[in-house]
MARKE-476962 format. One record per residue: x, y, z of N, C-alpha, C in turn; chain; residue in three letters; residue number from 1. Coordinates in Angstrom, 1 decimal. Example, Ala and Ser with C-alpha at 12.3 -4.5 7.8 and 13.67 -1.06 7.14 Angstrom:
<recs>
<rec <13.2; -5.7; 7.8>; <12.3; -4.5; 7.8>; <13.2; -3.3; 7.8>; 'A'; 'ALA'; 1>
<rec <12.8; -2.2; 7.1>; <13.7; -1.1; 7.1>; <12.9; 0.0; 7.9>; 'A'; 'SER'; 2>
</recs>
This chain:
<recs>
<rec <15.7; 8.0; -14.9>; <16.7; 7.0; -14.7>; <16.0; 5.6; -14.9>; 'A'; 'MET'; 1>
<rec <14.7; 5.5; -14.8>; <14.1; 4.2; -15.0>; <13.2; 3.8; -13.8>; 'A'; 'GLY'; 2>
<rec <12.5; 2.8; -14.0>; <11.5; 2.3; -13.0>; <12.2; 1.2; -12.2>; 'A'; 'THR'; 3>
<rec <12.0; 1.3; -10.9>; <12.6; 0.3; -10.0>; <11.4; -0.5; -9.3>; 'A'; 'VAL'; 4>
<rec <11.5; -1.8; -9.2>; <10.6; -2.6; -8.4>; <11.2; -2.8; -7.1>; 'A'; 'VAL'; 5>
<rec <10.6; -2.3; -6.0>; <11.1; -2.4; -4.7>; <10.3; -3.4; -3.9>; 'A'; 'LEU'; 6>
<rec <10.9; -4.4; -3.4>; <10.3; -5.4; -2.4>; <10.1; -4.6; -1.2>; 'A'; 'ALA'; 7>
<rec <8.8; -4.4; -0.8>; <8.4; -3.5; 0.2>; <7.6; -4.1; 1.3>; 'A'; 'PHE'; 8>
<rec <8.1; -3.9; 2.6>; <7.4; -4.5; 3.7>; <6.6; -3.4; 4.5>; 'A'; 'SER'; 9>
<rec <6.9; -2.2; 4.2>; <6.3; -1.1; 5.0>; <7.1; -0.7; 6.2>; 'A'; 'GLY'; 10>
<rec <8.2; -1.4; 6.5>; <9.0; -1.1; 7.7>; <10.0; 0.1; 7.4>; 'A'; 'GLY'; 11>
<rec <10.8; 0.4; 8.3>; <11.7; 1.5; 8.2>; <12.6; 1.4; 7.0>; 'A'; 'LEU'; 12>
<rec <13.3; 0.3; 6.8>; <14.3; 0.2; 5.8>; <13.7; 0.4; 4.4>; 'A'; 'ASP'; 13>
<rec <12.6; -0.3; 4.1>; <12.0; -0.2; 2.8>; <11.3; 1.1; 2.6>; 'A'; 'THR'; 14>
<rec <10.8; 1.7; 3.7>; <10.1; 3.0; 3.6>; <11.1; 4.1; 3.2>; 'A'; 'SER'; 15>
<rec <12.3; 4.0; 3.8>; <13.4; 4.9; 3.4>; <13.7; 4.8; 1.9>; 'A'; 'PHE'; 16>
<rec <13.6; 3.6; 1.4>; <14.1; 3.4; 0.0>; <13.2; 4.2; -1.0>; 'A'; 'CYS'; 17>
<rec <11.9; 4.4; -0.8>; <11.1; 5.0; -1.8>; <11.5; 6.5; -2.0>; 'A'; 'ILE'; 18>
<rec <11.6; 7.3; -1.0>; <12.1; 8.7; -1.3>; <13.5; 8.7; -1.8>; 'A'; 'PRO'; 19>
<rec <14.3; 7.8; -1.3>; <15.7; 7.8; -1.7>; <15.8; 7.5; -3.2>; 'A'; 'TYR'; 20>
<rec <15.1; 6.5; -3.7>; <15.2; 6.1; -5.1>; <14.5; 7.2; -6.0>; 'A'; 'LEU'; 21>
<rec <13.5; 7.8; -5.5>; <12.9; 8.9; -6.2>; <13.9; 10.1; -6.3>; 'A'; 'ARG'; 22>
<rec <14.6; 10.4; -5.3>; <15.6; 11.5; -5.3>; <16.7; 11.2; -6.4>; 'A'; 'GLU'; 23>
<rec <16.9; 9.9; -6.6>; <17.9; 9.5; -7.6>; <17.3; 9.5; -9.0>; 'A'; 'LYS'; 24>
<rec <16.1; 9.8; -9.1>; <15.4; 10.0; -10.5>; <14.6; 8.8; -10.9>; 'A'; 'GLY'; 25>
<rec <14.4; 7.8; -10.0>; <13.6; 6.6; -10.4>; <12.1; 6.7; -10.1>; 'A'; 'HIS'; 26>
<rec <11.3; 6.1; -11.0>; <9.9; 5.8; -10.6>; <10.0; 4.5; -9.8>; 'A'; 'ASP'; 27>
<rec <9.2; 4.4; -8.7>; <9.2; 3.3; -7.8>; <7.9; 2.6; -7.8>; 'A'; 'VAL'; 28>
<rec <8.0; 1.3; -8.1>; <6.8; 0.4; -8.0>; <7.1; -0.5; -6.8>; 'A'; 'ILE'; 29>
<rec <6.3; -0.5; -5.8>; <6.5; -1.3; -4.6>; <5.7; -2.6; -4.7>; 'A'; 'THR'; 30>
<rec <6.2; -3.6; -4.1>; <5.5; -4.9; -4.1>; <5.6; -5.5; -2.7>; 'A'; 'MET'; 31>
<rec <4.5; -5.8; -2.1>; <4.4; -6.6; -0.9>; <4.0; -8.0; -1.1>; 'A'; 'PHE'; 32>
<rec <4.8; -8.9; -0.8>; <4.5; -10.4; -0.9>; <4.1; -10.9; 0.5>; 'A'; 'VAL'; 33>
<rec <2.8; -11.2; 0.6>; <2.4; -11.7; 1.9>; <2.7; -13.2; 2.0>; 'A'; 'ASP'; 34>
<rec <3.7; -13.6; 2.8>; <4.1; -15.0; 2.9>; <3.4; -15.6; 4.1>; 'A'; 'THR'; 35>
<rec <2.3; -15.0; 4.6>; <1.5; -15.6; 5.7>; <1.4; -14.7; 6.9>; 'A'; 'GLY'; 36>
<rec <0.2; -14.7; 7.5>; <0.0; -14.0; 8.8>; <-0.3; -12.5; 8.7>; 'A'; 'GLY'; 37>
<rec <-0.6; -12.0; 7.5>; <-0.8; -10.6; 7.4>; <-2.3; -10.4; 7.0>; 'A'; 'VAL'; 38>
<rec <-3.0; -9.5; 7.7>; <-4.4; -9.3; 7.5>; <-4.7; -8.4; 6.3>; 'A'; 'SER'; 39>
<rec <-5.9; -8.5; 5.8>; <-6.2; -7.6; 4.6>; <-6.1; -6.1; 5.0>; 'A'; 'ALA'; 40>
<rec <-6.4; -5.8; 6.3>; <-6.2; -4.4; 6.8>; <-4.8; -4.0; 6.8>; 'A'; 'GLU'; 41>
<rec <-3.9; -4.9; 7.2>; <-2.5; -4.6; 7.2>; <-1.9; -4.4; 5.8>; 'A'; 'GLN'; 42>
<rec <-2.4; -5.2; 4.8>; <-2.0; -5.1; 3.4>; <-2.4; -3.7; 2.9>; 'A'; 'ARG'; 43>
<rec <-3.6; -3.3; 3.3>; <-4.1; -2.0; 2.8>; <-3.3; -0.9; 3.4>; 'A'; 'THR'; 44>
<rec <-2.9; -1.0; 4.7>; <-2.0; 0.0; 5.3>; <-0.7; 0.1; 4.7>; 'A'; 'GLU'; 45>
<rec <-0.1; -1.1; 4.3>; <1.2; -1.1; 3.7>; <1.1; -0.4; 2.3>; 'A'; 'ILE'; 46>
<rec <0.1; -0.7; 1.6>; <-0.1; 0.0; 0.3>; <-0.3; 1.5; 0.4>; 'A'; 'GLU'; 47>
<rec <-1.0; 1.9; 1.4>; <-1.2; 3.3; 1.6>; <0.1; 4.0; 2.0>; 'A'; 'ALA'; 48>
<rec <0.9; 3.3; 2.8>; <2.2; 3.9; 3.2>; <3.1; 4.1; 2.0>; 'A'; 'ARG'; 49>
<rec <3.1; 3.0; 1.1>; <3.9; 3.1; -0.1>; <3.5; 4.3; -0.9>; 'A'; 'ALA'; 50>
<rec <2.3; 4.4; -1.1>; <1.8; 5.5; -2.0>; <2.0; 6.9; -1.4>; 'A'; 'LYS'; 51>
<rec <1.8; 7.0; 0.0>; <2.1; 8.2; 0.7>; <3.6; 8.6; 0.5>; 'A'; 'LYS'; 52>
<rec <4.5; 7.7; 0.5>; <5.9; 7.9; 0.4>; <6.3; 8.2; -1.0>; 'A'; 'LEU'; 53>
<rec <5.4; 8.0; -2.0>; <5.7; 8.4; -3.4>; <5.8; 7.3; -4.4>; 'A'; 'GLY'; 54>
<rec <5.4; 6.1; -4.0>; <5.4; 5.0; -5.0>; <4.5; 5.3; -6.1>; 'A'; 'ALA'; 55>
<rec <4.9; 5.1; -7.3>; <4.1; 5.3; -8.5>; <2.9; 4.3; -8.6>; 'A'; 'LYS'; 56>
<rec <3.2; 3.1; -8.1>; <2.3; 2.0; -8.1>; <2.6; 1.0; -7.0>; 'A'; 'ASP'; 57>
<rec <1.7; 0.2; -6.6>; <1.9; -0.8; -5.5>; <1.2; -2.1; -5.9>; 'A'; 'HIS'; 58>
<rec <1.8; -3.2; -5.7>; <1.3; -4.5; -6.0>; <1.3; -5.3; -4.7>; 'A'; 'VAL'; 59>
<rec <0.2; -5.9; -4.3>; <0.1; -6.9; -3.2>; <0.1; -8.3; -3.9>; 'A'; 'ASN'; 60>
<rec <0.8; -9.2; -3.4>; <0.8; -10.6; -3.9>; <0.8; -11.6; -2.8>; 'A'; 'ALA'; 61>
<rec <0.1; -12.7; -3.0>; <0.0; -13.7; -2.0>; <1.1; -14.8; -2.3>; 'A'; 'ASP'; 62>
<rec <2.0; -14.9; -1.4>; <3.1; -15.9; -1.6>; <3.1; -17.0; -0.6>; 'A'; 'GLY'; 63>
<rec <2.0; -17.1; 0.2>; <2.0; -18.1; 1.3>; <2.1; -19.5; 0.8>; 'A'; 'ALA'; 64>
<rec <1.3; -19.9; -0.2>; <1.4; -21.2; -0.7>; <2.7; -21.6; -1.3>; 'A'; 'GLN'; 65>
<rec <3.4; -20.6; -2.0>; <4.7; -20.8; -2.5>; <5.7; -21.1; -1.4>; 'A'; 'GLU'; 66>
<rec <5.6; -20.3; -0.3>; <6.5; -20.6; 0.8>; <6.3; -22.0; 1.4>; 'A'; 'VAL'; 67>
<rec <5.1; -22.4; 1.5>; <4.8; -23.7; 2.0>; <5.4; -24.8; 1.0>; 'A'; 'TRP'; 68>
<rec <5.1; -24.7; -0.3>; <5.5; -25.7; -1.3>; <7.0; -25.7; -1.6>; 'A'; 'ASP'; 69>
<rec <7.6; -24.5; -1.6>; <9.0; -24.4; -2.1>; <10.0; -24.2; -1.0>; 'A'; 'GLU'; 70>
<rec <9.5; -23.9; 0.2>; <10.5; -23.7; 1.3>; <10.2; -24.6; 2.5>; 'A'; 'VAL'; 71>
<rec <9.0; -24.5; 3.1>; <8.8; -25.3; 4.3>; <8.8; -26.8; 4.0>; 'A'; 'VAL'; 72>
<rec <8.1; -27.3; 3.1>; <8.0; -28.7; 2.9>; <9.4; -29.3; 2.5>; 'A'; 'VAL'; 73>
<rec <10.1; -28.7; 1.6>; <11.4; -29.3; 1.3>; <12.4; -29.3; 2.5>; 'A'; 'PRO'; 74>
<rec <12.3; -28.2; 3.3>; <13.2; -28.1; 4.5>; <12.9; -29.1; 5.5>; 'A'; 'LEU'; 75>
<rec <11.6; -29.3; 5.7>; <11.1; -30.3; 6.7>; <11.5; -31.7; 6.3>; 'A'; 'VAL'; 76>
<rec <11.2; -32.0; 5.0>; <11.5; -33.3; 4.5>; <13.0; -33.6; 4.5>; 'A'; 'ILE'; 77>
<rec <13.8; -32.5; 4.2>; <15.3; -32.7; 4.2>; <15.9; -32.7; 5.6>; 'A'; 'GLY'; 78>
<rec <15.1; -32.3; 6.6>; <15.6; -32.3; 8.0>; <16.6; -31.2; 8.2>; 'A'; 'GLY'; 79>
<rec <16.7; -30.2; 7.4>; <17.7; -29.2; 7.6>; <17.4; -28.3; 8.8>; 'A'; 'GLU'; 80>
<rec <18.4; -28.0; 9.5>; <18.3; -27.1; 10.7>; <19.4; -26.0; 10.6>; 'A'; 'LEU'; 81>
<rec <19.0; -24.8; 11.1>; <19.9; -23.7; 11.2>; <20.7; -23.9; 12.4>; 'A'; 'TYR'; 82>
<rec <22.0; -23.9; 12.3>; <23.0; -24.1; 13.4>; <22.6; -25.4; 14.2>; 'A'; 'GLN'; 83>
<rec <22.1; -26.4; 13.5>; <21.7; -27.6; 14.1>; <20.7; -27.5; 15.3>; 'A'; 'ASN'; 84>
<rec <19.9; -26.4; 15.2>; <19.0; -26.1; 16.4>; <17.5; -26.0; 16.0>; 'A'; 'GLN'; 85>
<rec <17.2; -25.3; 14.9>; <15.8; -25.2; 14.5>; <15.6; -25.1; 13.0>; 'A'; 'TYR'; 86>
<rec <14.4; -25.4; 12.5>; <14.2; -25.4; 11.0>; <14.6; -24.1; 10.4>; 'A'; 'PRO'; 87>
<rec <15.2; -24.2; 9.2>; <15.7; -23.0; 8.5>; <14.5; -22.5; 7.7>; 'A'; 'LEU'; 88>
<rec <13.6; -21.7; 8.4>; <12.4; -21.2; 7.8>; <12.3; -19.7; 7.5>; 'A'; 'LEU'; 89>
<rec <13.5; -19.1; 7.5>; <13.5; -17.6; 7.1>; <13.7; -17.4; 5.6>; 'A'; 'VAL'; 90>
<rec <13.5; -18.5; 4.9>; <13.8; -18.4; 3.5>; <12.6; -17.9; 2.6>; 'A'; 'SER'; 91>
<rec <11.6; -17.3; 3.3>; <10.5; -16.7; 2.5>; <11.1; -15.6; 1.6>; 'A'; 'ASP'; 92>
<rec <12.2; -15.1; 1.9>; <12.8; -14.0; 1.1>; <13.1; -14.5; -0.3>; 'A'; 'ARG'; 93>
<rec <13.3; -15.8; -0.5>; <13.5; -16.3; -1.9>; <12.2; -16.1; -2.7>; 'A'; 'TYR'; 94>
<rec <11.1; -16.4; -2.1>; <9.8; -16.3; -2.7>; <9.5; -14.8; -3.0>; 'A'; 'VAL'; 95>
<rec <9.8; -13.9; -2.1>; <9.6; -12.5; -2.2>; <10.5; -12.0; -3.4>; 'A'; 'ILE'; 96>
<rec <11.7; -12.3; -3.5>; <12.6; -11.9; -4.6>; <12.1; -12.4; -5.9>; 'A'; 'VAL'; 97>
<rec <11.7; -13.7; -5.9>; <11.2; -14.3; -7.2>; <10.0; -13.6; -7.7>; 'A'; 'LYS'; 98>
<rec <9.1; -13.3; -6.8>; <7.9; -12.6; -7.2>; <8.2; -11.2; -7.7>; 'A'; 'ARG'; 99>
<rec <9.1; -10.5; -7.0>; <9.4; -9.1; -7.4>; <10.1; -9.1; -8.7>; 'A'; 'ALA'; 100>
<rec <11.0; -10.0; -9.0>; <11.7; -10.1; -10.3>; <10.7; -10.4; -11.4>; 'A'; 'ILE'; 101>
<rec <9.7; -11.3; -11.1>; <8.6; -11.5; -12.1>; <7.9; -10.2; -12.4>; 'A'; 'GLU'; 102>
<rec <7.6; -9.4; -11.4>; <6.9; -8.1; -11.6>; <7.8; -7.2; -12.4>; 'A'; 'LEU'; 103>
<rec <9.1; -7.2; -12.1>; <10.1; -6.3; -12.9>; <10.1; -6.7; -14.3>; 'A'; 'ALA'; 104>
<rec <10.1; -8.0; -14.6>; <10.0; -8.5; -16.0>; <8.7; -8.1; -16.7>; 'A'; 'ASN'; 105>
<rec <7.6; -8.2; -15.9>; <6.3; -7.8; -16.5>; <6.2; -6.3; -16.8>; 'A'; 'ALA'; 106>
<rec <6.9; -5.5; -16.0>; <6.9; -4.1; -16.1>; <8.1; -3.6; -17.0>; 'A'; 'ARG'; 107>
<rec <8.8; -4.5; -17.6>; <9.9; -4.3; -18.5>; <11.0; -3.4; -17.9>; 'A'; 'LYS'; 108>
<rec <11.4; -3.7; -16.7>; <12.5; -3.0; -16.1>; <13.5; -4.1; -15.5>; 'A'; 'THR'; 109>
<rec <14.7; -3.7; -15.6>; <15.8; -4.6; -15.0>; <16.2; -4.2; -13.6>; 'A'; 'LYS'; 110>
<rec <15.6; -3.2; -13.1>; <16.0; -2.6; -11.8>; <15.1; -3.1; -10.7>; 'A'; 'LEU'; 111>
<rec <15.8; -3.7; -9.7>; <15.1; -4.3; -8.5>; <15.8; -3.8; -7.3>; 'A'; 'PHE'; 112>
<rec <15.1; -3.6; -6.2>; <15.7; -3.2; -5.0>; <14.9; -3.8; -3.8>; 'A'; 'ALA'; 113>
<rec <15.6; -3.8; -2.6>; <15.0; -4.3; -1.4>; <15.7; -3.5; -0.3>; 'A'; 'HIS'; 114>
<rec <15.0; -3.5; 0.9>; <15.5; -2.7; 2.0>; <16.6; -3.4; 2.8>; 'A'; 'GLY'; 115>
</recs>
């Protein structure tokens, strides 16, 4: 069916996706984008989990600087607040999706998934 790039955190939702996508006939390449606060040991554990669940390949990427430059700084400068209460800082997902789509393009697939 084709190769799918899966934005992978190692949690329950994305862990379910690997065997599910494989059952549907896809090869799965997982990608973990570290947007800050994850140790090298944790990244290794996430990769091992992906491969144990059947990922054909796994890519770790560092996205912390991008989150700072493209999300945190503009939101702080803009003074944007979520529900007028606190900074809107859960937008690291935009960086994760951007990096995963770049990987999909590099691997010549148009299939992308997330948990």
